[in-house]
C-alpha positions as CSV (number, residue, x, y, z in Angstrom):
1,M,-6.1,-197.6,12.9
2,N,-7.1,-200.0,10.2
3,L,-10.6,-198.6,10.3
4,N,-9.3,-195.1,9.7
5,I,-7.2,-196.3,6.8
6,K,-10.2,-198.1,5.2
7,A,-12.3,-195.0,5.7
8,S,-9.7,-192.8,4.1
9,L,-9.4,-195.2,1.1
10,R,-13.2,-195.3,0.7
11,K,-13.2,-191.5,0.6
12,I,-10.3,-191.4,-1.9
13,F,-12.1,-193.8,-4.3
14,S,-15.6,-192.6,-3.7
15,N,-17.8,-191.5,-6.6
16,E,-17.7,-187.9,-5.4
17,T,-13.9,-187.9,-5.5
18,N,-13.9,-189.6,-8.9
19,E,-16.3,-187.0,-10.2
20,Y,-14.2,-184.2,-8.7
21,W,-11.1,-185.4,-10.7
22,A,-13.3,-185.8,-13.8
23,S,-14.3,-182.1,-13.4
24,I,-10.7,-181.1,-13.2
25,V,-9.8,-183.0,-16.4
26,I,-12.9,-181.6,-18.2
27,S,-12.1,-178.0,-17.2
28,A,-8.5,-178.4,-18.2
29,I,-9.5,-179.7,-21.7
30,I,-12.0,-176.8,-22.2
31,A,-9.5,-174.2,-20.9
32,L,-6.8,-175.5,-23.2
33,I,-9.1,-175.3,-26.3
34,F,-9.9,-171.7,-25.5
35,Q,-6.2,-170.9,-24.8
36,V,-5.5,-172.0,-28.4
37,Y,-8.6,-170.2,-29.8
38,F,-7.9,-166.8,-28.2
39,Y,-4.2,-166.9,-28.8
40,S,-4.6,-167.8,-32.5
41,N,-7.1,-164.9,-32.8
42,D,-4.5,-162.4,-31.3
43,L,-6.8,-161.4,-28.3
44,I,-4.4,-162.1,-25.4
45,F,-3.2,-158.5,-25.4
46,S,-6.5,-156.8,-26.3
47,Y,-6.9,-155.4,-22.8
48,R,-4.3,-152.8,-22.1
49,D,-4.2,-153.9,-18.4
50,A,-3.2,-157.4,-19.5
51,V,0.0,-155.9,-20.9
52,S,0.6,-153.7,-17.9
53,H,0.2,-156.5,-15.4
54,L,2.8,-158.6,-17.2
55,D,5.1,-155.6,-17.4
56,N,4.7,-155.0,-13.7
57,S,5.7,-158.6,-13.1
58,R,8.7,-158.3,-15.4
59,R,9.9,-155.3,-13.5
60,F,11.1,-157.5,-10.7
61,Y,14.0,-158.3,-13.0
62,D,13.9,-155.8,-15.9
63,S,13.9,-152.3,-14.5
64,L,16.1,-149.3,-13.7
65,T,15.4,-150.2,-10.1
66,P,14.8,-153.9,-10.1
67,G,14.0,-155.9,-6.9
68,M,11.0,-157.4,-5.2
69,M,10.2,-154.7,-2.8
70,A,11.0,-151.8,-5.1
71,Q,8.6,-153.1,-7.8
72,L,5.8,-154.5,-5.6
73,G,3.4,-151.9,-6.8
74,I,1.3,-149.1,-5.4
75,V,-2.4,-149.3,-6.6
76,W,-2.4,-152.7,-8.1
77,L,-2.1,-155.3,-5.5
78,P,0.9,-157.7,-5.6
79,I,-0.3,-161.3,-5.6
80,P,-1.1,-161.7,-9.3
81,H,2.3,-160.2,-10.2
82,L,4.1,-162.4,-7.7
83,L,2.4,-165.5,-9.3
84,T,3.4,-164.5,-12.9
85,F,7.0,-163.3,-12.2
86,P,8.6,-166.7,-12.5
87,Y,7.2,-166.9,-16.0
88,T,7.8,-163.3,-17.2
89,Y,11.5,-164.0,-16.6
90,F,11.5,-165.9,-19.8
91,D,11.4,-163.5,-22.8
92,I,9.3,-165.8,-25.0
93,L,6.6,-166.1,-22.3
94,W,6.6,-162.4,-21.6
95,K,6.6,-161.3,-25.2
96,T,3.8,-163.7,-26.3
97,G,1.7,-163.1,-23.2
98,L,1.8,-166.8,-22.3
99,A,3.2,-166.0,-18.9
100,G,-0.3,-164.8,-18.0
101,S,-1.9,-167.7,-19.8
102,I,-0.1,-170.2,-17.7
103,V,-1.2,-168.7,-14.4
104,G,-4.7,-168.1,-15.8
105,F,-5.0,-171.7,-16.9
106,I,-4.0,-173.1,-13.5
107,S,-6.3,-170.7,-11.7
108,F,-9.2,-171.6,-14.0
109,V,-8.8,-175.3,-13.4
110,L,-8.4,-175.0,-9.7
111,T,-11.4,-172.7,-9.4
112,S,-13.6,-175.0,-11.4
113,G,-12.8,-177.8,-8.9
114,N,-13.9,-175.5,-6.0
115,A,-17.1,-174.5,-7.9
116,F,-17.8,-178.2,-8.1
117,R,-17.1,-178.7,-4.4
118,I,-19.5,-175.9,-3.5
119,G,-22.2,-178.0,-5.1
120,T,-21.3,-180.9,-2.8
121,L,-21.8,-178.6,0.2
122,I,-25.2,-177.6,-1.1
123,S,-26.6,-181.0,-1.7
124,N,-25.7,-184.7,-2.0
125,D,-27.4,-184.7,-5.4
126,N,-24.8,-185.4,-8.1
127,Y,-26.3,-183.0,-10.5
128,T,-26.1,-180.0,-8.2
129,R,-22.3,-180.1,-8.2
130,W,-22.2,-180.3,-12.0
131,I,-24.6,-177.3,-12.2
132,T,-22.3,-175.2,-10.0
133,F,-19.3,-176.5,-12.0
134,S,-20.9,-175.6,-15.3
135,I,-21.8,-172.0,-14.3
136,F,-18.1,-171.3,-13.9
137,V,-16.5,-173.5,-16.6
138,F,-18.9,-172.5,-19.4
139,N,-18.7,-168.8,-18.8
140,P,-17.0,-167.5,-22.0
141,N,-15.7,-164.4,-20.3
142,I,-13.7,-166.4,-17.8
143,L,-12.6,-168.7,-20.6
144,Y,-11.2,-165.6,-22.2
145,F,-9.6,-164.0,-19.2
146,Q,-7.8,-167.2,-18.3
147,T,-5.7,-166.8,-21.5
148,T,-4.6,-163.3,-20.5
149,G,-2.5,-161.5,-17.8
150,M,-5.6,-160.0,-16.3
151,T,-6.2,-160.4,-12.5
152,E,-9.7,-161.9,-12.7
153,P,-8.8,-165.6,-12.9
154,V,-6.4,-165.4,-9.9
155,F,-8.8,-163.3,-7.9
156,L,-11.8,-165.5,-8.5
157,L,-9.6,-168.5,-7.6
158,F,-8.9,-167.1,-4.1
159,L,-12.4,-165.5,-3.7
160,I,-14.3,-168.7,-4.6
161,T,-11.9,-170.9,-2.6
162,A,-12.3,-168.6,0.5
163,F,-16.1,-168.7,0.1
164,Y,-15.9,-172.5,-0.2
165,F,-13.9,-172.8,3.0
166,I,-16.3,-170.6,4.9
167,L,-19.2,-172.7,3.7
168,R,-17.3,-175.9,4.6
169,W,-16.4,-174.6,8.1
170,S,-20.1,-173.7,8.7
171,K,-20.9,-177.4,8.3
172,S,-17.8,-178.9,9.9
173,N,-16.9,-176.4,12.6
174,L,-13.3,-177.5,12.2
175,R,-10.7,-174.9,13.0
176,Y,-8.5,-175.6,10.0
177,D,-11.4,-174.9,7.7
178,L,-11.7,-171.4,9.2
179,I,-8.0,-170.9,9.0
180,G,-8.1,-171.9,5.3
181,A,-10.9,-169.4,4.8
182,G,-8.7,-166.7,6.3
183,F,-5.7,-167.7,4.3
184,F,-7.5,-167.6,1.0
185,S,-9.4,-164.4,1.9
186,A,-6.0,-162.8,2.6
187,L,-4.8,-163.9,-0.9
188,A,-8.0,-162.5,-2.4
189,M,-7.2,-159.2,-0.6
190,G,-3.8,-159.3,-2.3
191,C,-5.4,-159.5,-5.8
192,R,-8.3,-156.9,-5.9
193,Y,-9.9,-154.5,-3.5
194,E,-13.2,-156.3,-3.8
195,G,-11.4,-159.0,-1.7
196,W,-11.0,-156.5,1.1
197,F,-14.8,-155.8,1.3
198,F,-15.6,-159.5,1.0
199,T,-13.2,-160.3,3.9
200,I,-14.6,-157.5,6.1
201,V,-18.2,-158.7,5.6
202,A,-17.2,-162.4,6.1
203,G,-15.4,-161.4,9.3
204,I,-18.5,-159.6,10.6
205,F,-20.6,-162.7,9.8
206,I,-18.2,-165.0,11.5
207,L,-17.9,-162.9,14.6
208,Y,-21.7,-162.6,14.7
209,Y,-22.0,-166.4,14.5
210,Y,-19.6,-166.8,17.4
211,Y,-21.4,-164.2,19.4
212,K,-24.9,-165.8,18.9
213,S,-23.4,-169.2,19.6
214,R,-21.9,-167.9,22.9
215,R,-18.4,-168.8,21.8
216,N,-15.1,-167.1,22.2
217,L,-15.0,-164.0,19.9
218,F,-11.2,-163.8,20.2
219,S,-10.9,-167.3,18.8
220,A,-13.0,-166.4,15.7
221,A,-11.0,-163.2,15.2
222,F,-7.7,-164.9,15.4
223,L,-8.6,-168.0,13.3
224,Y,-10.1,-166.1,10.4
225,L,-8.9,-162.5,10.6
226,S,-5.2,-162.8,11.6
227,L,-3.9,-163.4,8.1
228,P,-6.1,-160.8,6.4
229,V,-5.2,-158.2,9.1
230,F,-1.5,-159.1,8.6
231,F,-1.7,-158.5,4.9
232,A,-3.6,-155.2,5.3
233,L,-1.0,-153.9,7.8
234,F,1.7,-155.0,5.4
235,W,0.1,-153.1,2.5
236,F,-0.4,-149.9,4.6
237,G,3.2,-150.1,5.8
238,Y,4.5,-150.7,2.3
239,N,2.7,-147.6,1.0
240,L,3.9,-145.5,3.9
241,L,7.5,-146.7,3.5
242,Y,7.9,-146.4,-0.2
243,Y,5.4,-143.7,-1.1
244,G,5.1,-141.6,2.1
245,D,1.4,-142.1,2.4
246,I,-0.4,-145.0,4.1
247,L,-3.3,-144.6,1.6
248,A,-1.2,-143.9,-1.5
249,F,-3.1,-146.7,-3.3
250,Q,-6.3,-144.9,-2.6
251,R,-5.4,-141.2,-3.3
252,G,-2.1,-141.2,-5.2
253,E,-1.4,-140.3,-8.8
254,Y,-2.3,-143.7,-10.1
255,S,-5.2,-144.4,-7.8
256,S,-8.7,-145.1,-9.0
257,Q,-9.8,-141.8,-7.6
258,A,-7.3,-139.9,-9.8
259,I,-7.9,-142.1,-12.9
260,M,-11.7,-141.4,-12.7
261,K,-11.4,-137.6,-12.9
262,P,-11.1,-137.5,-16.7
263,F,-14.1,-139.9,-16.9
264,E,-16.2,-137.6,-14.8
265,E,-15.2,-134.6,-16.8
266,A,-16.2,-136.5,-20.0
267,G,-19.6,-137.4,-18.5
268,N,-18.8,-141.1,-18.2
269,L,-19.7,-141.4,-14.5
270,P,-23.5,-141.1,-14.8
271,A,-24.1,-143.4,-11.8
272,K,-22.0,-141.3,-9.4
273,G,-24.2,-140.1,-6.5
274,Y,-27.3,-142.0,-7.7
275,L,-28.0,-145.2,-5.8
276,F,-30.6,-146.7,-8.2
277,A,-28.5,-145.8,-11.3
278,S,-25.4,-147.5,-9.6
279,L,-27.4,-150.7,-8.9
280,N,-28.9,-150.7,-12.4
281,L,-25.5,-150.2,-14.1
282,F,-23.8,-152.9,-12.0
283,L,-26.6,-155.4,-12.7
284,R,-26.3,-154.7,-16.5
285,A,-22.6,-155.5,-16.2
286,V,-23.6,-158.7,-14.5
287,F,-26.0,-159.6,-17.2
288,S,-23.4,-158.8,-19.9
289,N,-20.9,-161.3,-18.4
290,N,-23.2,-164.1,-17.3
291,S,-26.1,-166.0,-18.6
292,I,-29.1,-163.8,-18.0
293,L,-31.4,-166.7,-17.3
294,I,-28.9,-168.2,-14.8
295,V,-28.6,-164.9,-13.0
296,I,-32.4,-164.7,-12.7
297,L,-32.4,-168.3,-11.3
298,S,-29.8,-167.3,-8.7
299,F,-31.9,-164.4,-7.5
300,I,-35.0,-166.7,-7.3
301,G,-32.7,-169.1,-5.3
302,L,-31.8,-166.2,-3.0
303,G,-35.5,-165.4,-2.5
304,Y,-36.4,-168.9,-1.5
305,F,-33.3,-169.2,0.7
306,I,-34.4,-166.1,2.6
307,Y,-38.0,-167.4,2.8
308,K,-36.9,-170.8,4.1
309,N,-34.0,-169.9,6.4
310,K,-34.5,-166.3,7.3
311,F,-31.3,-165.3,9.1
312,R,-30.9,-168.4,11.3
313,N,-27.4,-168.3,12.8
314,E,-26.2,-171.5,11.1
315,E,-27.5,-170.5,7.6
316,I,-26.1,-166.9,7.3
317,F,-22.9,-167.6,5.5
318,P,-24.2,-167.9,1.9
319,Y,-25.3,-164.3,2.3
320,I,-21.7,-163.3,2.3
321,S,-21.6,-163.6,-1.5
322,F,-24.1,-160.8,-1.7
323,S,-21.4,-158.5,-0.4
324,L,-20.0,-158.4,-3.9
325,I,-23.1,-156.7,-5.2
326,I,-22.9,-154.1,-2.4
327,M,-19.2,-153.5,-3.2
328,G,-20.0,-153.0,-6.9
329,V,-22.8,-150.5,-6.2
330,I,-20.8,-148.6,-3.6
331,S,-17.8,-148.2,-6.1
332,L,-20.1,-146.8,-8.8
333,Y,-22.0,-144.6,-6.4
334,F,-18.8,-142.9,-5.1
335,G,-17.3,-142.7,-8.6
336,Q,-14.4,-145.1,-7.8
337,V,-15.2,-147.1,-10.9
338,A,-16.5,-146.4,-14.4
339,I,-18.5,-149.0,-16.3
340,I,-19.5,-148.3,-19.9
341,L,-21.7,-150.7,-21.9
342,P,-23.3,-150.6,-25.3
343,S,-26.5,-149.6,-23.6
344,S,-24.8,-146.6,-21.9
345,S,-25.0,-143.0,-23.2
346,P,-22.6,-142.6,-24.9
347,P,-22.3,-146.3,-25.8
348,G,-19.1,-148.2,-25.7
349,Y,-17.2,-150.7,-23.6
350,F,-15.2,-150.2,-20.4
351,N,-15.0,-152.4,-17.3
352,S,-17.9,-154.6,-18.2
353,R,-15.8,-157.4,-16.6
354,Y,-16.9,-156.1,-13.1
355,G,-20.0,-158.2,-13.6
356,L,-17.9,-161.3,-13.1
357,M,-17.4,-160.4,-9.4
358,L,-20.9,-161.8,-8.7
359,L,-20.0,-165.4,-9.7
360,P,-19.8,-166.8,-6.2
361,F,-23.3,-165.6,-5.6
362,I,-24.6,-167.0,-8.9
363,I,-22.9,-170.3,-8.4
364,Y,-24.2,-170.9,-4.9
365,F,-27.8,-169.8,-5.2
366,T,-28.4,-171.4,-8.6
367,G,-27.2,-174.6,-7.2
368,Y,-29.3,-174.1,-4.1
369,L,-32.4,-173.5,-6.2
370,Y,-31.9,-176.8,-8.1
371,S,-31.3,-178.7,-4.9
372,I,-34.7,-177.9,-3.4
373,I,-36.6,-179.1,-6.5
374,N,-38.6,-182.0,-5.2
375,I,-39.9,-184.0,-8.2
376,E,-39.5,-187.4,-9.7
377,L,-35.8,-188.2,-10.4
378,N,-36.0,-188.5,-14.2
379,Y,-37.6,-185.1,-14.5
380,K,-35.1,-183.6,-12.1
381,K,-32.3,-184.9,-14.4
382,I,-33.9,-183.1,-17.4
383,I,-34.0,-179.9,-15.4
384,A,-30.3,-180.3,-14.5
385,F,-29.4,-180.6,-18.2
386,V,-31.6,-177.7,-19.1
387,I,-29.8,-175.5,-16.5
388,I,-26.4,-176.7,-17.7
389,G,-27.5,-175.9,-21.3
390,L,-28.5,-172.4,-20.3
391,N,-24.8,-171.7,-19.6
392,L,-24.0,-172.5,-23.3
393,L,-26.6,-170.2,-24.9
394,W,-23.8,-167.6,-25.5
395,I,-22.6,-169.8,-28.4
396,L,-25.5,-168.6,-30.5
397,G,-24.4,-164.9,-30.4
398,F,-20.7,-165.2,-29.8
399,P,-18.7,-162.9,-29.4
400,E,-21.3,-160.2,-28.9
401,S,-23.0,-162.4,-26.3
402,A,-19.9,-162.4,-24.1
403,G,-19.4,-158.9,-22.7
404,S,-15.7,-159.1,-21.9
405,V,-14.8,-160.8,-25.1
406,A,-16.8,-158.2,-27.1
407,E,-15.0,-155.5,-25.1
408,A,-11.6,-157.0,-26.0
409,I,-12.5,-156.9,-29.7
410,Y,-13.8,-153.3,-29.2
411,F,-10.5,-152.3,-27.7
412,D,-8.6,-153.7,-30.6
413,K,-10.7,-151.7,-33.0
414,I,-10.6,-148.3,-31.3
415,K,-6.8,-147.9,-31.1
416,P,-5.0,-150.4,-33.4
417,E,-2.2,-147.9,-33.9
418,Y,-0.6,-148.8,-30.6
419,K,0.0,-152.4,-31.8
420,R,1.2,-151.2,-35.2
421,A,3.6,-148.8,-33.5
422,S,5.0,-151.6,-31.4
423,E,5.4,-153.7,-34.6
424,F,7.3,-150.8,-36.1
425,L,9.6,-150.6,-33.1
426,Q,10.1,-154.4,-33.1
427,K,11.6,-154.1,-36.6
428,N,13.5,-150.8,-36.1
429,Y,14.5,-150.5,-32.4
430,D,18.2,-149.9,-31.9
431,G,18.6,-150.5,-28.2
432,T,18.4,-146.9,-27.0
433,K,15.9,-145.6,-24.5
434,I,12.4,-144.6,-25.4
435,L,10.2,-141.8,-23.8
436,S,6.4,-142.1,-23.7
437,D,3.4,-141.4,-21.4
438,D,2.5,-144.8,-19.9
439,K,-0.9,-143.5,-18.8
440,V,-1.8,-143.1,-22.5
441,I,0.3,-145.4,-24.7
442,T,0.8,-149.1,-24.5
443,I,4.1,-150.5,-25.6
444,Y,3.6,-154.2,-26.2
445,P,6.1,-156.8,-25.0
446,F,6.6,-158.1,-28.5
447,S,8.2,-154.7,-29.4
448,D,11.4,-156.2,-28.0
449,I,12.1,-153.1,-25.9
450,P,13.3,-154.0,-22.4
451,I,11.4,-152.2,-19.6
452,R,14.6,-150.8,-18.3
453,E,14.9,-148.8,-21.6
454,R,11.5,-147.2,-21.3
455,I,11.4,-143.8,-19.7
456,Y,8.4,-142.0,-18.4
457,K,7.9,-138.6,-16.8
458,H,7.9,-140.3,-13.3
459,T,10.9,-142.6,-14.0
460,F,13.4,-142.5,-11.1
461,E,15.9,-139.6,-11.5
462,I,15.8,-139.6,-15.3
463,G,12.2,-138.8,-16.2
464,E,12.1,-135.1,-15.6
465,H,15.5,-134.6,-17.2
466,A,14.4,-136.5,-20.3
467,I,11.4,-134.3,-20.6
468,K,13.5,-131.2,-20.6
469,R,16.4,-132.4,-22.8
470,P,15.3,-135.6,-24.5
471,S,18.2,-135.8,-26.9
472,K,20.6,-136.4,-24.1
473,Y,18.7,-139.2,-22.5
474,V,16.5,-141.0,-25.1
475,G,16.8,-142.2,-28.7
476,W,13.1,-142.5,-29.3
477,I,9.9,-140.6,-28.4
478,L,6.4,-142.2,-28.8
479,V,3.4,-139.9,-28.5
480,D,-0.3,-139.8,-29.1
481,K,-1.5,-136.4,-30.3
482,K,-5.2,-137.3,-30.2
483,S,-5.4,-139.1,-26.8
484,S,-7.9,-138.3,-24.1
485,P,-6.7,-137.5,-21.5
486,P,-3.9,-135.6,-23.3
487,D,-0.5,-137.2,-23.7
488,E,1.7,-135.4,-21.2
489,V,4.9,-136.1,-23.1
490,W,3.5,-134.5,-26.3
491,K,2.3,-131.5,-24.3
492,E,5.9,-131.0,-23.2
493,M,7.5,-131.8,-26.6
494,S,5.2,-129.3,-28.4
495,F,7.2,-126.5,-26.9
496,N,10.6,-128.2,-26.6
497,N,13.3,-126.8,-28.8
498,D,15.7,-129.7,-28.1
499,F,13.0,-132.1,-29.4
500,K,12.4,-130.0,-32.5
501,L,16.1,-129.8,-33.4
502,N,17.1,-133.4,-32.7
503,F,14.2,-135.7,-33.5
504,I,12.5,-136.7,-36.8
505,P,9.2,-138.5,-37.3
506,V,9.6,-142.1,-38.5
507,F,6.1,-143.4,-37.9
508,F,2.7,-141.6,-37.9
509,E,-0.8,-143.0,-37.9
510,N,-4.0,-141.4,-36.6
511,G,-2.1,-139.2,-34.1
512,V,0.2,-141.9,-32.9
513,E,3.7,-140.8,-33.8
514,I,7.3,-142.1,-33.2
515,Y,10.2,-139.8,-33.3
516,K,13.8,-140.9,-33.6
517,R,16.9,-139.0,-32.6
518,K,18.8,-137.9,-35.7
519,I,22.1,-137.1,-34.2
520,A,24.2,-138.4,-31.3
521,T,24.4,-135.7,-28.6
522,K,27.7,-135.1,-27.0
């Protein structure tokens, strides 16, 4: 008993443990600095989805139909919103976007610790773990997203943690490591659909490992897959119960499939149906969101790993991270995702952040490549510092060198009228309901308009009536006459006599217009 206590104490106060906690402190300081930087530069709400995610979380309390199950979602998965809803309850955290910043900060710090721990599984070399740590912590795009309400920080937390537990289980063969891998894989599934593909591939690899080891396949399936399968069944059942279609998230009105139709019509799905073009576009997104030299090193590491280990049963699990490339290419090939980059035709920015999904792969195989270098120790230290330094080269060309940050600035420039419209409403809003097309227009939380006062075409029981006779149901109408796809509310109002008789324009800028009801309707 005393020996066990001493062993535990030695582990707690070991150099590795001290370094781990040092990595946590360092990542927290770096994250906090960038929280202040991006908040002070008014970039937290630059991504429209950052606003929508916080609004979705707020709907648990603030909605015409509040409640956990009623507002769990349909296309967007629920875990990120469940994590932010304790914070969006507070007006100040919702209106400023800090509700997302808090969750993003915690996610970033915890993920940095697991990136560090992946390095300890690769090698006993101290520098390997700092290299894997630096690849994550010094990525400016992650540093940006951890200040927002976007899902990337939370998803990468669960994805990288699941990958870490799979790698740890492959070395320890302890059941609770495999259960942990399944638990975090299920949470990753609850954040983004890439998590589903990752979990399926990981499950296949684990079952294959058990099969080749002549072990009980049922045991593997139960230990790893039980929680992911439970979540999948829950999500299918929820979609069936609330939306009447087990696959509503895939083929419903707000599904990726439906959203991509206007992109295809505008010629912004050039990779659809072309495998090489899909791979090329995805890799360009990867390069735009990660150090190009580090990405190249990771692929060299993969090449050497294949050369050295082939597909030996006990060494197959790092390959799971490659599934994220496959998922990205498949999504582009079938037109489920649009990615637009400055090098695209036509040029622009949209979804460059998908390149961040490859981080587990980059972290592992770059760390692995360094670990196999067999040279004199002092030279190896120099190489470690060079690799860590490569992660900081983005500073020289910031913000253009950070794809997702450049995209955020781009979004602010292409439609600043939405923010100005929200600023106008913040000063003039009188507490009555407002009608708009939520597929087109963003109403920012700082507008001070409660979500329960926002009416859309699909709003439960009221939406269709408000479209036909707006003066009876709403006091404000917000439209974008120049939007693409077209603003559905404006299409209806253009021919609506009730609208023409009872509303006057009070704000107009570049097609974005706000109309206020001029008389109270009896």
